[in-house]
Backbone of each chain as ProteinMPNN parsed JSONL, in Angstrom:
{"seq_chain_A": "XXXXXXXXXXXXXXXXXXXXXXXXXXXXXXXXXXXXXXXXXXXXXXXXXXXXXXXXXXXXXXXXXXXXXXXXXXXXXXXXXXXXXXXXXXXXXXXXXXXXXXXXXXXXXXXXXXXXXXXXXXXXXXXXXXXXXXXXXXXXXXXXXXXXXXXXXXXXXX", "coords_chain_A": {"N_chain_A": [[131.655, 17.382, 61.824], [133.038, 16.309, 59.676], [131.729, 17.596, 57.633], [132.684, 20.223, 57.819], [135.356, 19.792, 57.235], [135.154, 18.97, 54.594], [134.13, 21.29, 53.5], [136.298, 23.021, 53.987], [138.214, 21.841, 52.346], [137.14, 22.309, 49.785], [137.063, 25.094, 49.847], [139.799, 25.709, 50.033], [140.658, 24.692, 47.604], [139.24, 26.281, 45.765], [140.225, 28.781, 46.466], [142.96, 28.468, 45.839], [142.77, 27.997, 43.089], [141.583, 30.398, 42.201], [143.575, 32.2, 42.961], [145.606, 31.359, 41.309], [144.543, 31.91, 38.764], [144.193, 34.694, 38.993], [146.856, 35.491, 39.376], [147.985, 34.792, 36.973], [146.489, 36.276, 35.143], [146.346, 38.981, 36.128], [148.773, 39.706, 37.345], [150.905, 40.396, 35.469], [149.919, 42.887, 34.524], [149.839, 44.372, 36.87], [152.551, 44.493, 37.538], [153.463, 45.838, 35.326], [152.236, 48.301, 35.702], [153.618, 49.126, 37.911], [156.133, 49.366, 36.795], [155.623, 51.446, 35.148], [155.387, 53.518, 36.912], [157.924, 53.478, 37.983], [160.122, 53.733, 35.834], [162.846, 53.202, 35.549], [163.225, 50.714, 36.578], [162.215, 48.897, 34.878], [163.321, 46.694, 33.669], [163.097, 44.731, 35.538], [160.643, 43.561, 35.455], [160.067, 41.08, 34.081], [161.843, 39.156, 35.456], [160.755, 39.417, 38.058], [158.101, 38.618, 37.671], [158.374, 35.95, 36.795], [159.641, 34.931, 39.019], [157.67, 35.191, 41.021], [155.677, 33.566, 39.913], [157.044, 31.11, 39.856], [157.61, 30.649, 42.582], [155.055, 30.496, 43.511], [154.2, 27.993, 42.857], [155.004, 26.323, 44.885], [153.198, 27.078, 46.895], [150.795, 26.215, 45.824], [151.262, 23.542, 45.852], [151.393, 23.137, 48.579], [148.729, 23.6, 49.232], [147.586, 21.419, 47.948], [148.709, 19.359, 49.476], [147.525, 19.958, 51.915], [144.873, 19.408, 51.296], [145.103, 16.673, 50.947], [145.706, 15.978, 53.589], [143.307, 16.652, 54.787], [141.661, 14.788, 53.524], [142.72, 12.45, 54.594], [141.996, 12.855, 57.263], [139.232, 12.772, 57.007], [138.836, 10.126, 56.256], [139.405, 8.812, 58.552], [142.066, 8.456, 59.014], [143.611, 10.27, 60.241], [145.338, 10.458, 62.49], [147.974, 9.293, 61.836], [151.167, 7.982, 60.701], [151.528, 8.639, 58.049], [150.076, 11.005, 57.703], [151.572, 12.644, 59.35], [153.884, 12.688, 57.844], [152.995, 14.122, 55.659], [152.656, 16.659, 56.786], [155.305, 17.154, 57.338], [156.287, 17.33, 54.766], [155.045, 19.659, 53.912], [156.355, 21.437, 55.586], [158.929, 21.277, 54.53], [158.546, 22.318, 51.955], [157.764, 24.893, 52.686], [160.147, 25.746, 53.797], [161.787, 25.843, 51.552], [160.499, 27.924, 50.226], [161.003, 29.965, 52.055], [163.781, 30.266, 51.788], [163.904, 31.005, 49.069], [162.444, 33.433, 49.095], [163.986, 34.916, 50.881], [166.327, 35.186, 49.486], [165.281, 36.595, 47.358], [164.538, 38.852, 48.787], [167.025, 39.91, 49.53], [168.156, 40.453, 47.0], [166.234, 42.223, 46.0], [166.525, 44.236, 47.886], [168.962, 45.273, 47.168], [168.477, 46.251, 44.577], [165.936, 47.646, 44.373], [165.361, 48.998, 46.711], [165.539, 51.756, 47.308], [163.697, 52.836, 45.569], [161.209, 51.557, 46.098], [160.546, 50.74, 49.072], [158.491, 49.409, 50.424], [157.664, 47.335, 48.805], [159.894, 45.76, 48.895], [159.84, 44.925, 51.521], [157.673, 43.335, 51.39], [158.606, 40.936, 50.411], [159.965, 40.081, 52.653], [157.869, 39.804, 54.454], [156.408, 37.714, 53.291], [158.331, 35.696, 53.512], [158.473, 35.53, 56.274], [155.881, 34.698, 56.855], [155.994, 32.184, 55.645], [157.854, 31.067, 57.319], [156.396, 30.839, 59.646], [154.51, 28.933, 58.831], [156.273, 26.825, 58.406], [157.246, 26.37, 61.031], [154.866, 25.72, 62.472], [154.054, 23.426, 61.075], [156.208, 21.69, 61.52], [155.981, 21.313, 64.277], [153.43, 20.153, 64.359], [153.938, 17.83, 62.929], [155.695, 16.518, 64.661], [154.014, 16.179, 66.918], [151.935, 14.637, 65.801], [153.297, 12.305, 65.076], [153.952, 11.332, 67.562], [151.393, 10.94, 68.638], [150.452, 9.044, 66.803], [152.16, 6.936, 67.394], [151.37, 6.371, 70.039], [148.738, 5.659, 69.579], [149.079, 3.395, 68.012], [150.362, 1.746, 69.848], [148.276, 1.442, 71.64], [146.438, 0.118, 70.019], [147.72, -2.29, 69.699], [147.614, -3.357, 72.161], [146.384, -5.822, 74.178]], "CA_chain_A": [[133.079, 17.727, 61.624], [133.376, 15.928, 58.308], [131.169, 18.634, 56.755], [133.612, 21.364, 57.841], [136.582, 19.383, 56.527], [134.826, 19.007, 53.16], [134.035, 22.72, 53.151], [137.659, 23.553, 53.981], [138.864, 21.312, 51.143], [136.628, 23.045, 48.623], [137.485, 26.489, 49.982], [141.231, 25.752, 49.682], [140.772, 24.439, 46.165], [138.736, 27.47, 45.057], [141.183, 29.865, 46.75], [144.18, 28.217, 45.056], [142.454, 28.172, 41.66], [141.399, 31.831, 41.904], [144.888, 32.855, 43.06], [146.347, 31.003, 40.1], [143.966, 32.668, 37.645], [144.514, 36.112, 39.2], [148.289, 35.749, 39.173], [148.286, 34.67, 35.541], [145.815, 37.349, 34.383], [146.54, 40.359, 36.592], [150.136, 40.011, 37.805], [151.672, 41.166, 34.476], [149.42, 44.275, 34.486], [150.255, 45.025, 38.113], [153.988, 44.766, 37.429], [153.616, 46.884, 34.301], [151.855, 49.575, 36.312], [154.749, 49.511, 38.771], [157.211, 49.794, 35.894], [155.232, 52.75, 34.61], [155.718, 54.483, 37.967], [159.39, 53.48, 38.155], [160.619, 53.218, 34.543], [164.245, 52.748, 35.617], [163.258, 49.311, 36.999], [161.377, 48.136, 33.934], [164.002, 45.419, 33.362], [162.807, 43.744, 36.586], [159.284, 43.017, 35.298], [160.079, 39.644, 33.765], [162.353, 38.324, 36.566], [159.817, 39.431, 39.193], [156.923, 37.831, 37.317], [158.735, 34.524, 36.808], [159.941, 34.577, 40.411], [156.392, 35.004, 41.739], [155.013, 32.363, 39.366], [157.793, 29.91, 40.277], [157.436, 30.397, 44.024], [153.648, 30.17, 43.821], [154.02, 26.531, 42.682], [155.127, 25.772, 46.236], [151.962, 27.321, 47.644], [149.753, 25.329, 45.288], [151.604, 22.202, 46.339], [150.989, 23.113, 49.998], [147.259, 23.454, 49.236], [147.341, 20.014, 47.58], [149.042, 18.529, 50.649], [146.476, 20.225, 52.909], [143.682, 18.65, 50.869], [145.406, 15.271, 51.284], [145.572, 15.839, 55.05], [141.86, 16.671, 55.053], [141.129, 13.49, 53.082], [143.13, 11.483, 55.626], [141.163, 13.09, 58.453], [137.877, 12.312, 56.687], [138.766, 8.658, 56.202], [139.79, 8.251, 59.852], [143.501, 8.165, 59.068], [144.231, 11.544, 60.642], [146.45, 10.259, 63.424], [148.861, 8.247, 61.314], [152.502, 8.429, 60.294], [151.442, 9.234, 56.7], [149.658, 12.405, 57.885], [152.745, 13.343, 59.902], [154.812, 12.885, 56.724], [152.445, 15.212, 54.828], [153.007, 17.907, 57.478], [156.746, 17.333, 57.156], [156.494, 17.771, 53.38], [154.655, 21.083, 53.879], [157.44, 22.187, 56.23], [160.06, 21.329, 53.585], [158.173, 23.284, 50.897], [157.812, 26.226, 53.309], [161.568, 26.087, 53.954], [162.261, 26.227, 50.208], [159.93, 29.255, 49.98], [161.736, 30.926, 52.906], [165.084, 30.506, 51.149], [163.659, 31.75, 47.824], [162.033, 34.812, 49.387], [165.074, 35.654, 51.529], [167.22, 35.56, 48.376], [164.559, 37.684, 46.687], [164.611, 40.028, 49.669], [168.386, 40.481, 49.432], [168.309, 41.019, 45.647], [165.353, 43.396, 45.905], [167.106, 45.297, 48.713], [170.064, 45.891, 46.414], [168.024, 46.925, 43.368], [164.777, 48.565, 44.391], [165.075, 49.494, 48.064], [165.339, 53.221, 47.297], [162.482, 53.169, 44.809], [159.977, 51.084, 46.724], [160.881, 49.895, 50.229], [157.348, 48.584, 50.843], [157.697, 46.134, 47.957], [160.994, 44.934, 49.404], [159.407, 44.303, 52.775], [156.693, 42.315, 51.031], [159.389, 39.695, 50.354], [160.265, 39.713, 54.032], [156.61, 39.365, 55.074], [156.099, 36.378, 52.755], [159.304, 34.778, 54.126], [158.066, 35.368, 57.677], [154.666, 33.888, 56.79], [156.454, 30.82, 55.372], [158.534, 30.587, 58.528], [155.326, 30.438, 60.569], [153.987, 27.654, 58.315], [157.32, 25.839, 58.673], [157.251, 26.078, 62.473], [153.614, 25.029, 62.851], [154.044, 22.083, 60.474], [157.194, 20.861, 62.214], [155.387, 20.957, 65.575], [152.326, 19.234, 64.067], [154.542, 16.555, 62.529], [156.212, 15.898, 65.888], [152.872, 15.764, 67.739], [151.21, 13.546, 65.132], [154.111, 11.091, 65.185], [153.799, 10.867, 68.955], [150.012, 10.444, 68.758], [150.355, 7.818, 66.003], [152.837, 5.889, 68.178], [150.513, 6.019, 71.188], [147.557, 4.989, 69.023], [149.506, 2.061, 67.601], [150.574, 0.999, 71.098], [146.948, 1.136, 72.169], [145.818, -0.89, 69.158], [148.418, -3.571, 69.886], [147.473, -3.794, 73.553], [145.235, -6.741, 74.252]], "C_chain_A": [[133.5, 17.456, 60.187], [132.885, 16.972, 57.306], [132.13, 19.827, 56.663], [134.905, 21.044, 57.101], [136.345, 19.452, 55.025], [134.753, 20.447, 52.668], [135.412, 23.337, 53.036], [138.417, 23.117, 52.734], [138.444, 22.109, 49.907], [137.079, 24.498, 48.639], [138.95, 26.643, 49.568], [141.42, 25.62, 48.184], [140.353, 25.67, 45.364], [139.715, 28.629, 45.225], [142.45, 29.709, 45.906], [143.926, 28.469, 43.573], [142.288, 29.647, 41.331], [142.71, 32.592, 41.996], [145.7, 32.596, 41.799], [145.861, 31.832, 38.909], [144.334, 34.149, 37.763], [145.98, 36.401, 38.918], [148.667, 35.666, 37.698], [147.711, 35.873, 34.773], [146.239, 38.758, 34.8], [147.956, 40.72, 37.017], [150.95, 40.786, 36.763], [151.243, 42.634, 34.419], [149.868, 45.051, 35.72], [151.728, 45.418, 38.035], [154.258, 45.856, 36.394], [153.269, 48.257, 34.866], [152.956, 50.079, 37.242], [155.897, 50.045, 37.922], [156.911, 51.165, 35.297], [155.567, 53.851, 35.617], [157.228, 54.611, 38.157], [160.037, 52.925, 36.894], [162.057, 52.689, 34.593], [164.359, 51.272, 36.031], [162.42, 48.419, 36.083], [161.979, 46.756, 33.633], [163.678, 44.32, 34.391], [161.434, 43.074, 36.436], [159.311, 41.504, 35.096], [160.647, 38.787, 34.898], [161.368, 38.252, 37.741], [158.619, 38.53, 38.915], [157.237, 36.322, 37.384], [159.039, 34.037, 38.233], [158.642, 34.286, 41.173], [155.672, 33.749, 41.235], [155.703, 31.087, 39.857], [157.558, 29.609, 41.751], [155.986, 30.06, 44.37], [153.356, 28.682, 43.639], [154.068, 25.842, 44.047], [153.843, 25.917, 47.032], [150.826, 26.423, 47.143], [149.983, 23.897, 45.771], [151.192, 22.055, 47.808], [149.478, 22.913, 50.105], [146.89, 21.997, 48.929], [147.607, 19.087, 48.768], [148.001, 18.709, 51.748], [145.205, 19.445, 52.59], [143.876, 17.16, 51.17], [145.24, 15.012, 52.782], [144.094, 15.783, 55.432], [141.234, 15.321, 54.673], [141.479, 12.408, 54.092], [142.25, 11.602, 56.862], [139.745, 12.57, 58.228], [137.761, 10.796, 56.728], [139.253, 8.01, 57.493], [141.256, 7.901, 59.962], [144.292, 9.414, 59.469], [145.454, 11.37, 61.508], [147.332, 9.107, 62.966], [150.204, 8.859, 60.917], [152.421, 9.126, 58.927], [150.992, 10.69, 56.778], [150.823, 13.236, 58.43], [153.739, 13.65, 58.781], [154.329, 14.019, 55.813], [152.77, 16.567, 55.447], [154.497, 18.216, 57.297], [157.045, 17.861, 55.752], [156.119, 19.256, 53.229], [155.772, 21.933, 54.477], [158.631, 22.337, 55.281], [159.773, 22.365, 52.487], [158.251, 24.712, 51.45], [159.252, 26.693, 53.469], [162.158, 26.554, 52.618], [161.762, 27.644, 49.885], [160.662, 30.324, 50.801], [163.05, 31.305, 52.236], [164.896, 31.369, 49.899], [163.328, 33.216, 48.127], [163.116, 35.61, 50.113], [166.102, 36.082, 50.468], [166.599, 36.724, 47.61], [164.64, 38.984, 47.473], [165.962, 40.724, 49.542], [168.566, 41.162, 48.071], [167.477, 42.286, 45.506], [165.899, 44.556, 46.727], [168.193, 46.035, 47.948], [169.513, 46.768, 45.283], [166.929, 47.986, 43.573], [164.441, 49.16, 45.756], [164.735, 50.987, 48.055], [164.019, 53.577, 46.642], [161.216, 52.77, 45.547], [160.273, 50.154, 47.903], [159.741, 48.978, 50.662], [157.322, 47.253, 50.078], [158.772, 45.166, 48.444], [160.548, 44.201, 50.67], [158.314, 43.264, 52.557], [157.373, 40.936, 50.952], [159.606, 39.158, 51.766], [159.017, 39.162, 54.728], [156.242, 37.955, 54.601], [157.033, 35.341, 53.393], [158.918, 34.503, 55.58], [156.827, 34.467, 57.768], [155.031, 32.408, 56.56], [157.139, 30.214, 56.59], [157.507, 30.112, 59.554], [154.747, 29.079, 60.145], [154.975, 26.535, 58.646], [157.288, 25.388, 60.141], [156.038, 25.266, 62.893], [153.617, 23.589, 62.325], [155.046, 21.156, 61.143], [156.638, 20.389, 63.565], [154.277, 19.913, 65.371], [152.863, 17.844, 63.718], [155.008, 15.785, 63.776], [155.06, 15.348, 66.737], [152.143, 14.572, 67.128], [151.963, 12.231, 65.195], [153.934, 10.458, 66.564], [152.411, 10.243, 69.143], [149.858, 9.112, 68.006], [151.02, 6.653, 66.738], [151.96, 5.403, 69.324], [149.302, 5.22, 70.706], [147.902, 3.542, 68.638], [149.737, 1.167, 68.819], [149.238, 0.537, 71.66], [146.268, 0.032, 71.356], [146.443, -2.271, 69.339], [148.441, -4.009, 71.353], [146.21, -4.627, 73.673], [144.595, -6.66, 75.633]], "O_chain_A": [[134.21, 18.246, 59.565], [133.516, 17.211, 56.276], [132.361, 20.37, 55.583], [135.479, 21.901, 56.429], [137.197, 19.92, 54.27], [135.235, 20.783, 51.586], [135.679, 24.092, 52.101], [139.16, 23.896, 52.137], [139.276, 22.524, 49.099], [137.431, 25.068, 47.606], [139.306, 27.577, 48.85], [142.22, 26.327, 47.572], [141.023, 26.056, 44.406], [140.004, 29.361, 44.279], [142.951, 30.676, 45.332], [144.75, 29.072, 42.885], [142.787, 30.113, 40.307], [142.95, 33.516, 41.219], [146.387, 33.48, 41.287], [146.66, 32.38, 38.149], [144.731, 34.783, 36.786], [146.319, 37.413, 38.305], [149.556, 36.38, 37.233], [148.356, 36.416, 33.876], [146.466, 39.623, 33.953], [148.313, 41.898, 37.049], [151.627, 41.748, 37.125], [152.082, 43.524, 34.282], [150.228, 46.225, 35.636], [152.108, 46.526, 38.414], [155.154, 46.684, 36.558], [153.922, 49.252, 34.551], [153.198, 51.281, 37.351], [156.543, 51.033, 38.27], [157.816, 51.938, 34.985], [155.971, 54.953, 35.248], [157.745, 55.689, 38.449], [160.46, 51.769, 36.877], [162.442, 51.841, 33.788], [165.409, 50.65, 35.873], [161.981, 47.337, 36.471], [161.261, 45.789, 33.378], [163.943, 43.141, 34.156], [161.097, 42.152, 37.178], [158.672, 40.75, 35.83], [160.025, 37.796, 35.281], [161.165, 37.195, 38.338], [158.172, 37.781, 39.783], [156.475, 35.536, 37.948], [158.738, 32.901, 38.599], [158.527, 33.279, 41.872], [155.129, 32.973, 42.022], [155.045, 30.114, 40.225], [157.334, 28.459, 42.129], [155.714, 29.423, 45.387], [152.387, 28.164, 44.193], [153.3, 24.923, 44.333], [153.44, 25.004, 47.753], [150.009, 25.938, 47.924], [149.045, 23.152, 46.055], [150.711, 21.003, 48.23], [149.001, 22.159, 50.952], [146.005, 21.419, 49.562], [146.842, 18.16, 49.035], [147.633, 17.753, 52.43], [144.55, 18.897, 53.476], [142.944, 16.473, 51.59], [144.712, 13.98, 53.194], [143.682, 14.988, 56.276], [140.395, 14.785, 55.398], [140.652, 11.554, 54.413], [141.816, 10.603, 57.435], [139.13, 12.002, 59.131], [136.751, 10.243, 57.164], [139.489, 6.802, 57.534], [141.667, 7.162, 60.857], [145.454, 9.592, 59.102], [146.475, 12.028, 61.31], [147.421, 8.074, 63.63], [150.351, 10.077, 60.814], [153.152, 10.083, 58.672], [151.469, 11.525, 56.008], [151.031, 14.379, 58.023], [154.356, 14.715, 58.756], [155.132, 14.777, 55.267], [153.117, 17.512, 54.738], [154.896, 19.369, 57.127], [157.918, 18.708, 55.559], [156.784, 20.006, 52.515], [156.102, 23.0, 53.961], [159.265, 23.391, 55.232], [160.633, 23.175, 52.138], [158.736, 25.623, 50.778], [159.554, 27.875, 53.302], [162.92, 27.519, 52.559], [162.505, 28.461, 49.341], [160.911, 31.431, 50.324], [163.397, 32.481, 52.125], [165.626, 32.337, 49.688], [163.866, 34.125, 47.495], [163.172, 36.833, 49.988], [166.666, 37.174, 50.533], [167.269, 37.695, 47.26], [164.79, 40.066, 46.906], [166.044, 41.949, 49.457], [169.058, 42.287, 47.986], [167.94, 43.292, 44.968], [165.766, 45.716, 46.337], [168.334, 47.253, 48.057], [170.001, 47.873, 45.05], [166.998, 49.079, 43.013], [163.376, 49.75, 45.94], [163.782, 51.427, 48.699], [163.312, 54.484, 47.081], [160.261, 53.544, 45.617], [160.255, 48.932, 47.756], [159.981, 47.898, 51.202], [157.002, 46.202, 50.632], [158.604, 43.947, 48.417], [160.839, 43.021, 50.861], [158.057, 42.423, 53.418], [156.809, 39.92, 51.36], [159.455, 37.966, 52.035], [159.087, 38.194, 55.486], [155.821, 37.113, 55.394], [156.599, 34.252, 53.767], [159.028, 33.372, 56.053], [156.736, 33.597, 58.634], [154.466, 31.509, 57.182], [157.024, 29.019, 56.859], [157.718, 29.114, 60.242], [154.525, 28.198, 60.975], [154.591, 25.457, 59.098], [157.3, 24.195, 60.443], [156.163, 24.253, 63.581], [153.234, 22.656, 63.033], [154.774, 19.968, 61.318], [156.8, 19.23, 63.947], [154.193, 18.927, 66.103], [152.323, 16.825, 64.148], [154.758, 14.589, 63.924], [155.111, 14.214, 67.213], [151.779, 13.624, 67.824], [151.36, 11.169, 65.347], [153.789, 9.245, 66.709], [152.272, 9.167, 69.726], [149.224, 8.179, 68.498], [150.52, 5.528, 66.715], [151.819, 4.203, 69.557], [148.895, 4.241, 71.332], [147.142, 2.609, 68.894], [149.363, -0.006, 68.826], [149.089, -0.605, 72.097], [145.619, -0.859, 71.904], [145.78, -3.292, 69.155], [149.189, -4.909, 71.734], [145.117, -4.19, 73.315], [143.614, -7.354, 75.9]]}, "seq_chain_B": "XXXXXXXXXXXXXXXXXXXXXXXXXXXXXXXXXXXXXXXXXXXXXXXXXXXXXXXXXXXXXXXXXXXX", "coords_chain_B": {"N_chain_B": [[161.6, -9.443, 71.313], [161.755, -9.815, 74.877], [159.909, -11.061, 76.477], [157.698, -13.639, 75.844], [154.572, -14.961, 74.622], [153.083, -17.97, 75.394], [150.662, -19.739, 74.393], [149.717, -21.972, 73.174], [150.168, -24.623, 74.295], [148.646, -24.626, 76.677], [146.148, -24.075, 75.655], [145.744, -26.327, 74.108], [145.63, -28.256, 76.103], [143.223, -27.578, 77.268], [141.599, -27.947, 75.183], [140.841, -25.922, 73.416], [140.291, -23.666, 70.683], [141.687, -20.797, 68.939], [139.656, -18.892, 68.375], [137.608, -19.678, 70.105], [138.818, -19.32, 72.605], [139.229, -16.575, 72.495], [136.6, -15.683, 72.526], [135.747, -16.604, 75.039], [137.443, -15.191, 76.708], [136.789, -12.639, 76.099], [137.768, -10.923, 74.18], [138.535, -9.686, 70.859], [138.811, -11.893, 67.996], [140.937, -11.227, 66.169], [142.576, -9.777, 67.944], [143.301, -11.728, 69.789], [144.709, -13.332, 68.105], [146.857, -11.653, 67.532], [148.088, -11.706, 70.016], [148.754, -14.39, 70.249], [150.526, -14.762, 68.158], [152.616, -13.256, 68.922], [152.766, -10.587, 68.271], [151.644, -8.628, 69.749], [151.937, -5.659, 71.72], [151.524, -5.077, 74.346], [149.865, -6.324, 77.286], [146.808, -6.221, 78.997], [146.211, -6.258, 82.547], [143.704, -7.149, 83.236], [142.935, -8.65, 81.008], [144.903, -10.626, 81.055], [144.334, -11.786, 83.477], [141.791, -12.857, 82.917], [142.436, -14.682, 80.917], [144.033, -16.461, 82.358], [142.125, -17.365, 84.115], [140.298, -18.664, 82.405], [141.938, -20.605, 81.202], [142.794, -21.899, 83.381], [145.293, -21.499, 84.761], [148.514, -20.066, 85.713], [150.057, -16.781, 85.363], [152.78, -17.273, 84.88], [152.751, -19.637, 83.508], [152.027, -19.044, 80.966], [153.463, -16.835, 80.131], [156.65, -16.349, 78.996], [159.894, -15.616, 79.936], [162.791, -14.631, 78.341], [166.281, -14.053, 78.213], [167.767, -11.428, 76.32]], "CA_chain_B": [[161.082, -9.118, 72.65], [162.23, -10.764, 75.871], [158.775, -11.821, 77.026], [156.848, -14.212, 74.787], [153.334, -15.588, 75.106], [152.959, -19.371, 74.947], [149.286, -20.135, 74.687], [149.383, -23.215, 72.468], [150.105, -25.805, 75.178], [147.509, -24.501, 77.599], [144.924, -24.166, 74.842], [145.609, -27.74, 73.725], [145.183, -28.967, 77.309], [141.808, -27.268, 77.493], [140.874, -28.276, 73.949], [140.24, -24.696, 72.851], [141.025, -23.022, 69.582], [141.908, -19.349, 69.135], [138.375, -18.171, 68.383], [136.87, -20.018, 71.336], [139.491, -18.642, 73.72], [138.937, -15.133, 72.363], [135.207, -15.496, 72.946], [135.66, -16.807, 76.498], [138.2, -14.122, 77.39], [136.071, -11.391, 75.845], [138.495, -10.052, 73.242], [138.235, -10.071, 69.478], [139.678, -12.949, 67.456], [142.216, -10.657, 65.694], [143.412, -9.414, 69.101], [143.852, -12.968, 70.33], [145.702, -13.77, 67.128], [148.042, -10.805, 67.781], [148.719, -12.184, 71.245], [149.302, -15.722, 69.993], [151.653, -14.698, 67.213], [153.681, -12.455, 69.528], [152.83, -9.229, 67.714], [151.06, -7.678, 70.715], [152.97, -4.874, 72.411], [151.248, -5.079, 75.782], [148.658, -7.065, 77.673], [146.197, -5.633, 80.198], [146.082, -7.191, 83.666], [142.352, -7.732, 83.206], [142.946, -9.688, 79.968], [145.755, -11.709, 81.562], [143.545, -12.411, 84.546], [140.72, -13.624, 82.285], [143.063, -15.822, 80.221], [144.42, -17.415, 83.402], [140.872, -17.905, 84.656], [139.742, -19.59, 81.411], [142.859, -21.728, 80.972], [143.115, -22.438, 84.713], [146.752, -21.516, 84.9], [149.06, -18.82, 86.284], [150.766, -16.024, 84.312], [154.09, -17.854, 84.521], [152.545, -20.759, 82.58], [151.835, -18.559, 79.579], [154.454, -15.796, 79.792], [158.016, -16.879, 79.112], [160.926, -14.568, 79.851], [164.111, -15.085, 77.891], [167.243, -12.941, 78.15], [168.165, -11.072, 74.938]], "C_chain_B": [[161.498, -10.197, 73.653], [161.095, -11.61, 76.454], [157.901, -12.322, 75.879], [155.635, -14.903, 75.411], [153.226, -16.993, 74.515], [151.566, -19.861, 75.32], [148.956, -21.527, 74.162], [149.194, -24.422, 73.396], [148.867, -25.779, 76.072], [146.182, -24.618, 76.853], [144.66, -25.616, 74.44], [145.097, -28.566, 74.911], [143.689, -28.797, 77.527], [140.941, -27.6, 76.273], [140.174, -27.082, 73.335], [141.019, -24.227, 71.632], [141.042, -21.504, 69.825], [140.593, -18.571, 69.25], [137.592, -18.419, 69.669], [137.478, -19.304, 72.546], [139.179, -17.145, 73.699], [137.536, -14.83, 72.885], [135.079, -15.6, 74.471], [136.354, -15.684, 77.273], [137.499, -12.765, 77.207], [136.873, -10.395, 75.027], [138.174, -10.52, 71.822], [139.223, -11.147, 69.001], [140.992, -12.372, 66.898], [143.153, -10.281, 66.84], [144.074, -10.651, 69.687], [144.937, -13.505, 69.4], [147.005, -12.973, 67.291], [148.826, -11.339, 68.978], [149.43, -13.522, 71.012], [150.558, -15.682, 69.124], [152.8, -13.811, 67.727], [153.823, -11.061, 68.962], [152.242, -8.184, 68.657], [152.173, -6.94, 71.448], [152.785, -4.89, 73.925], [149.988, -5.887, 76.05], [148.114, -6.46, 78.971], [146.121, -6.699, 81.29], [144.726, -7.887, 83.635], [142.284, -8.862, 82.178], [143.739, -10.902, 80.443], [145.011, -12.512, 82.622], [142.482, -13.336, 83.952], [141.277, -14.864, 81.575], [143.431, -16.904, 81.239], [143.19, -18.118, 83.979], [140.312, -18.984, 83.706], [140.627, -20.826, 81.253], [143.273, -22.441, 82.265], [144.623, -22.607, 84.891], [147.214, -20.219, 85.565], [149.798, -18.07, 85.174], [152.094, -16.66, 83.905], [153.962, -19.082, 83.602], [152.453, -20.286, 81.127], [152.823, -17.459, 79.166], [155.854, -16.333, 80.039], [159.01, -15.724, 78.962], [162.256, -15.181, 79.413], [165.031, -13.874, 77.785], [167.652, -12.693, 76.702], [169.625, -11.46, 74.682]], "O_chain_B": [[161.581, -11.372, 73.296], [161.313, -12.747, 76.873], [157.426, -11.541, 75.054], [155.667, -15.359, 76.554], [153.271, -17.177, 73.299], [151.336, -20.336, 76.432], [148.031, -22.179, 74.645], [148.202, -25.144, 73.302], [148.147, -26.769, 76.203], [145.219, -25.191, 77.362], [143.518, -26.077, 74.431], [144.253, -29.448, 74.755], [142.985, -29.731, 77.912], [139.713, -27.539, 76.331], [139.069, -27.195, 72.803], [142.24, -24.371, 71.559], [140.475, -21.012, 70.8], [140.443, -17.705, 70.112], [136.998, -17.506, 70.242], [136.766, -18.763, 73.392], [138.906, -16.534, 74.732], [137.321, -13.847, 73.594], [134.398, -14.795, 75.106], [135.908, -15.285, 78.349], [137.606, -11.873, 78.048], [136.696, -9.184, 75.153], [137.62, -11.599, 71.615], [140.321, -11.283, 69.54], [142.054, -12.953, 67.121], [144.369, -10.44, 66.733], [145.254, -10.632, 70.038], [145.944, -14.055, 69.845], [148.102, -13.525, 67.202], [150.055, -11.413, 68.956], [150.537, -13.756, 71.499], [151.505, -16.444, 69.317], [153.817, -13.64, 67.054], [154.856, -10.414, 69.134], [152.335, -6.986, 68.39], [153.216, -7.515, 71.757], [153.741, -4.74, 74.686], [149.162, -6.102, 75.162], [148.862, -6.218, 79.918], [145.985, -7.888, 81.002], [144.616, -9.068, 83.967], [141.666, -9.898, 82.423], [143.321, -12.046, 80.266], [145.059, -13.742, 82.652], [142.294, -14.458, 84.422], [140.685, -15.942, 81.618], [143.183, -18.09, 81.025], [143.222, -19.309, 84.288], [139.91, -20.063, 84.14], [140.131, -21.951, 81.181], [143.995, -23.438, 82.246], [145.133, -23.701, 85.135], [146.394, -19.377, 85.934], [150.131, -18.665, 84.149], [152.489, -16.6, 82.741], [154.942, -19.512, 82.994], [152.758, -21.027, 80.193], [152.991, -17.191, 77.977], [156.196, -16.721, 81.156], [158.967, -14.966, 77.993], [162.767, -16.116, 80.029], [164.621, -12.806, 77.329], [167.859, -13.639, 75.943], [170.139, -11.242, 73.585]]}, "name": "protein", "num_of_chains": 2, "seq": "XXXXXXXXXXXXXXXXXXXXXXXXXXXXXXXXXXXXXXXXXXXXXXXXXXXXXXXXXXXXXXXXXXXXXXXXXXXXXXXXXXXXXXXXXXXXXXXXXXXXXXXXXXXXXXXXXXXXXXXXXXXXXXXXXXXXXXXXXXXXXXXXXXXXXXXXXXXXXXXXXXXXXXXXXXXXXXXXXXXXXXXXXXXXXXXXXXXXXXXXXXXXXXXXXXXXXXXXXXXXXXXXXX"}
């Protein structure tokens, strides 16, 4: 099991690093190509790029928290309050992302809905994805707290 | 907590220290220490039974109930 956790940690780290590199290197070109197709929305390149870069910080932070959770699991501290708190922190970050992407969705609906509705719904899909993360993490936090309490009770039973 | 464990008197009567009692009861020394210092949350009937057997006493000799 520990082998799979280690593999997952490395996979998450590599995935986050490659996403970061790709977003820094290719995102400007992708947005420029979109602006080339829709020149009337060229002014949105910079805000969109900064928005994506800013919101991606949250995802990198989530990956970092996931790696911490994996480390806790590896060191036998999986069922503890600290792990539950890490899940709670992921839920908070996911909530911030939901708010950011819903605001983005509303703004994009006003500005570019006619030009590219698929791009607008991309905001909605990301927000929905974050909502799923939020829900799962809140449930996990609740369950882990309960398990940690039971474990502590068991440890203090003579 | 309303129920406290008073092992000191009975242990003194039997001339046992914490480690010896733990060994005779079959629990670890840290567990016995938890019980002695009142940090334990619960005690199994089997453990209580063994303690009473070793100390030759009844549960009411070692468990004290006080109203909050």
